[in-house]
C-alpha positions in Angstrom: 88.6 146.0 112.6 89.8 144.2 115.7 88.8 146.2 118.7 89.5 145.4 122.4 87.4 146.9 125.2 89.1 146.8 128.6 86.6 146.8 131.5 83.1 145.4 131.6 81.4 148.1 133.6 78.3 149.8 132.3 80.2 152.0 129.8 82.5 149.3 128.6 79.7 146.9 128.0 77.6 149.5 126.1 80.6 150.3 123.9 81.3 146.6 123.2 77.6 146.2 122.1 77.7 149.2 119.8 81.0 148.3 118.2 80.0 144.7 117.8 76.8 145.7 116.1 78.8 147.7 113.6 80.5 144.5 112.5 83.8 144.9 114.1 85.6 142.0 115.7 85.3 143.0 119.4 86.8 141.3 122.5 85.8 142.5 125.9 88.3 141.9 128.7 87.2 141.8 132.4 89.4 141.3 135.4 86.5 139.7 137.4 85.6 136.1 137.2 82.2 136.9 135.8 80.3 139.7 134.2 78.3 141.5 136.8 77.7 144.9 138.4 77.4 145.3 142.2 75.9 148.2 143.9 72.5 149.9 144.5 70.6 152.3 142.3 71.8 154.6 139.6 70.2 157.6 137.8 70.2 157.6 134.0 69.5 161.2 132.9 67.6 161.9 129.6 70.8 162.6 127.8 72.1 159.2 128.9 68.9 157.6 127.7 69.3 159.2 124.3 72.8 157.8 124.1 71.5 154.4 124.9 68.9 154.9 122.1 71.7 155.3 119.6 73.0 152.0 120.8 69.6 150.3 120.7 69.7 149.7 124.5 67.2 152.2 126.0 64.0 150.2 126.1 64.4 148.4 129.5 65.7 151.6 131.1 62.7 153.7 130.1 60.4 151.4 132.0 62.0 152.8 135.1 61.2 156.4 134.5 60.9 158.2 137.9 57.4 158.6 139.1 57.2 161.4 141.5 55.2 164.7 141.6 58.0 166.9 142.9 61.8 166.7 143.5 64.5 169.0 144.7 66.3 170.2 147.8 64.9 170.3 151.3 66.4 171.1 154.7 67.1 168.3 157.1 63.5 168.4 158.5 62.1 168.0 155.1 61.0 171.6 154.6 61.3 172.9 151.0 64.3 174.8 149.8 64.0 174.4 146.0 61.2 172.0 145.0 60.1 171.7 141.4 57.4 170.1 139.4 58.8 166.8 138.1 55.9 166.2 135.7 56.5 169.6 134.0 60.2 169.0 133.8 59.7 165.6 132.2 57.3 167.0 129.7 59.9 169.6 128.7 63.0 167.5 128.5 62.3 163.8 129.4 62.3 161.6 132.4 65.1 160.5 134.7 65.2 156.7 135.1 66.3 155.2 138.4 67.3 151.6 138.0 69.2 148.9 139.9 72.8 148.6 138.8 72.7 144.8 138.5 69.6 144.9 136.4 71.0 147.6 134.1 74.2 145.7 133.6 72.2 142.5 132.7 70.1 144.4 130.1 73.2 146.0 128.5 75.2 142.9 128.2 72.3 140.7 126.9 73.2 141.3 123.2 76.9 140.3 123.6 77.8 136.8 122.2 79.4 134.6 124.9 82.6 134.2 122.9 83.2 137.9 122.7 83.9 138.2 126.5 87.0 137.1 128.4 86.6 137.2 132.1 89.4 136.8 134.8 91.8 138.6 132.5 93.2 141.7 134.1 94.9 143.9 131.5 98.2 145.2 132.9 99.3 147.4 130.1 99.1 148.3 126.4 102.0 148.2 124.0 101.1 150.4 120.9 103.2 150.4 117.7 102.4 152.0 114.3 100.4 149.0 113.1 98.3 148.3 116.2 98.2 147.7 119.9 99.3 144.6 121.9 97.2 143.9 125.0 99.2 142.4 127.9 97.8 140.3 130.7 99.8 138.0 133.1 103.0 139.3 131.5 102.0 137.9 128.1 100.2 139.3 125.0 96.6 138.1 125.0 95.3 140.1 122.0 96.3 142.2 119.1 94.0 145.1 118.2 93.6 147.9 115.7 92.0 150.0 118.4 91.6 149.7 122.2 88.9 151.3 124.4 90.1 151.7 128.0 87.0 151.5 130.2 88.8 150.3 133.3 87.1 152.6 135.8 87.9 155.3 138.2 91.2 153.8 139.3 92.3 153.2 135.7 95.8 151.7 135.3 95.7 152.4 131.6 95.0 156.1 132.2 98.1 156.2 134.4 100.1 154.4 131.6 99.0 156.8 128.9 99.4 160.0 130.9 102.1 159.2 133.5 102.5 162.9 134.4 98.8 163.3 135.3 98.2 163.6 139.1 95.4 161.0 139.0 92.6 161.0 141.5 91.9 163.3 144.4 89.6 162.7 147.3 86.9 165.4 147.9 86.9 164.9 151.6 83.4 163.4 151.4 82.0 159.9 152.1 79.1 158.2 150.2 76.8 155.5 151.6 74.3 153.9 149.3 71.5 151.4 150.0 68.4 149.8 148.6 65.3 148.3 150.3 61.7 147.5 149.7 59.4 150.5 149.7 57.6 150.8 153.0 53.8 151.1 153.1 52.5 154.6 153.7 55.7 156.4 152.6 55.6 160.2 152.8 55.4 160.9 149.0 56.6 164.5 149.3 60.1 163.1 150.2 60.1 160.4 147.6 62.5 162.2 145.2 65.3 164.6 146.1 67.8 165.5 148.7 67.8 166.8 152.3 70.7 169.0 153.4 72.0 170.1 156.8 73.6 173.5 156.8 75.2 172.8 160.2 77.6 170.2 158.8 77.0 169.9 155.0 75.6 166.4 155.2 73.0 165.2 152.6 70.5 162.4 152.3 69.0 161.5 149.0 66.0 159.3 148.3 64.5 158.0 144.9 62.0 155.4 143.9 63.2 152.4 141.8 60.1 151.2 140.0 57.0 150.8 142.2 58.4 148.5 144.9 61.9 149.6 145.9 63.8 152.6 147.1 67.3 153.8 146.6 68.9 156.1 149.2 72.4 157.7 149.6 74.2 159.9 152.0 77.0 162.4 151.5 79.0 163.6 154.5 82.4 164.7 155.6 85.1 162.0 155.7 88.2 162.2 157.9 90.7 159.4 157.2 89.8 156.1 155.6 86.1 155.2 155.0 84.7 152.9 157.7 83.0 149.5 157.1 79.3 149.4 156.3 78.2 148.7 159.9 80.2 151.5 161.4 79.3 153.9 158.6 75.6 153.2 159.2 76.1 153.8 162.9 77.8 157.1 162.2 75.0 158.3 159.8 72.3 157.4 162.3 74.1 159.5 164.9 74.8 162.4 162.5 71.2 162.4 161.3 69.4 161.6 164.5 67.4 164.9 164.5 66.6 164.8 160.7 63.2 163.9 159.3 62.3 160.6 161.0 62.1 158.8 157.6 65.9 159.2 157.2 66.7 157.0 160.3 63.9 154.6 159.5 65.2 153.8 156.0 68.9 153.6 157.1 68.0 151.3 160.0 65.8 149.1 157.8 68.7 148.5 155.3 71.0 145.5 156.3 74.6 146.4 156.5 75.3 143.8 153.8 73.3 145.9 151.4 75.1 149.2 152.1 78.0 150.3 150.0 80.6 152.8 151.4 83.0 154.9 149.3 85.3 157.8 149.7 84.2 160.2 146.9 87.0 160.9 144.5 87.4 162.8 141.2 90.2 163.5 138.7 92.5 166.0 140.2 92.5 167.9 136.9 91.1 167.2 133.4 93.1 165.0 131.1 94.9 166.7 128.2 93.2 164.2 125.9 90.9 161.2 126.0 93.0 159.6 123.2 96.5 158.4 122.6 97.0 157.1 119.1 94.9 154.0 118.7 93.7 154.0 122.4 90.7 155.9 123.7 89.5 156.3 127.3 85.9 156.0 128.2 83.8 156.8 131.3 85.4 157.2 134.7 88.8 156.4 133.2 88.5 159.6 131.2 86.4 162.0 133.4 85.8 160.7 136.9 83.6 163.3 138.6 81.7 163.7 141.9 78.1 162.2 141.8 76.3 165.5 142.5 74.9 166.0 139.0 74.0 162.3 138.5 75.9 162.3 135.2 78.5 159.6 135.7 76.7 156.8 133.9 75.1 159.0 131.4 78.5 160.5 130.3 79.9 157.0 129.9 76.9 156.1 127.6 77.5 159.3 125.6 81.2 158.1 125.3 80.1 154.7 124.0 77.6 156.2 121.5 80.2 158.7 120.2 82.9 156.0 119.8 80.4 153.8 117.9 79.4 156.7 115.7 83.0 157.7 114.9 84.2 154.1 114.3 81.4 153.3 112.0 82.9 152.2 108.7 86.4 152.7 109.9 89.4 150.9 108.6 92.6 150.2 110.6 94.4 153.1 108.9 91.6 155.5 110.0 91.7 154.7 113.7 93.9 157.5 115.0 92.0 160.2 113.0 88.6 158.8 114.0 89.5 158.7 117.7 90.7 162.4 117.5 87.1 163.2 116.3 85.8 161.4 119.4 88.1 163.4 121.6 87.1 166.7 120.0 83.4 165.8 120.6 83.5 164.4 124.1 86.3 166.1 126.0 84.9 169.7 126.1 81.4 168.5 127.2 82.5 165.9 129.8 85.1 168.3 131.3 82.4 171.0 131.6 80.2 168.5 133.5 83.2 167.6 135.7 83.5 171.2 136.7 79.8 171.5 137.2 79.7 168.5 139.4 82.5 169.9 141.6 80.7 173.2 141.9 77.4 171.5 142.9 79.3 169.4 145.5 80.7 172.6 147.0 77.3 174.2 147.0 75.4 171.4 148.7 78.2 170.8 151.3 78.3 174.4 152.5 78.1 175.1 156.2 77.5 178.0 158.5 76.6 181.5 157.1 77.3 180.4 153.5 74.8 177.6 153.8 72.3 179.9 155.4 72.6 182.3 152.5 72.3 179.4 150.0 69.0 178.3 151.7 67.6 181.8 151.7 68.4 182.3 148.0 67.0 178.8 147.0 63.7 179.6 148.8 63.4 182.8 146.7 63.7 181.0 143.3 60.3 180.9 141.6 59.0 177.4 141.0 58.7 177.9 137.2 62.3 179.0 137.0 63.5 176.2 139.2 61.7 173.7 137.0 63.4 175.2 133.9 66.8 174.9 135.6 66.1 171.3 136.6 65.1 170.5 133.0 68.4 172.1 131.8 70.4 170.0 134.2 68.6 166.8 133.1 69.3 167.7 129.5 72.9 168.6 130.3 
């Protein structure tokens, strides 16, 4: 079949590789002038790695399995709230991989033939008819497809076209800063994996190793108005977290503003009624944008890509609509459940006052073995 993938983010590239390897005639459209992925680190959960296994793309990712003795939640001073045995969790369910986004994108796109990709081609809309779908860019048709995979990201224009009555995105009222830097010598290893939370204001700081030599950190805090620039956001975080564990300020200060990314955290206001419209399927954030609190964003996109590849294996043009309905039936209940779970987790970690105090008391009371089992269940998702 002729299949168009719109959007060359992580999920779109993975889907293009899987569909190309099935023997379909795939074209990948990307609005940017080149194929690349900007940003810092990203967590690939064990379920995401299994999806990449289906696509033959997991080997490089697994080399970055997280190496840490313990992980979990701590208070702003670094005192344990819910800390679990990472080694035991990994033995039960598999390891989390923490990789650099740019490296991951390069590994994923390596199998794509150069002629399959068309950069600097923003897709404005899709025009379906009973026999196929016309892809429109610059006001003109640029491709004709038997099926289209819309992987155009969290602000998806194609989602808005397919479901014009959907309310779209909603801000959570939170701001995310992310940075990477070389790993300092003598780092306190007990803080190497996990999050610190502050019950006074609901702010959070997360820290994870990327291989042996680099660190990925992020913050999550209340946002009022538009997100500031990186320099101002860093200044605000240093002020907000001045009395936290000293490592927090040390790492934020050591990261140049040019290497810090700032975003208002958004999610879908409500689940979509379907991930499919005839011959068109949504993938990744275009289908199920969720808060980052479960670390499942990329892993769910990879599950989408693997499911699409599976359901379109051996398909003919006449089969497309029915095959994509199978994809929707498999993926929508699961991804929507994780969307709800991520929103619940976001509310839990951003609690303040008496509710946060009670949360901390209850977390400290959870037995370590039970906490490890719960972490393993989360990683498995």
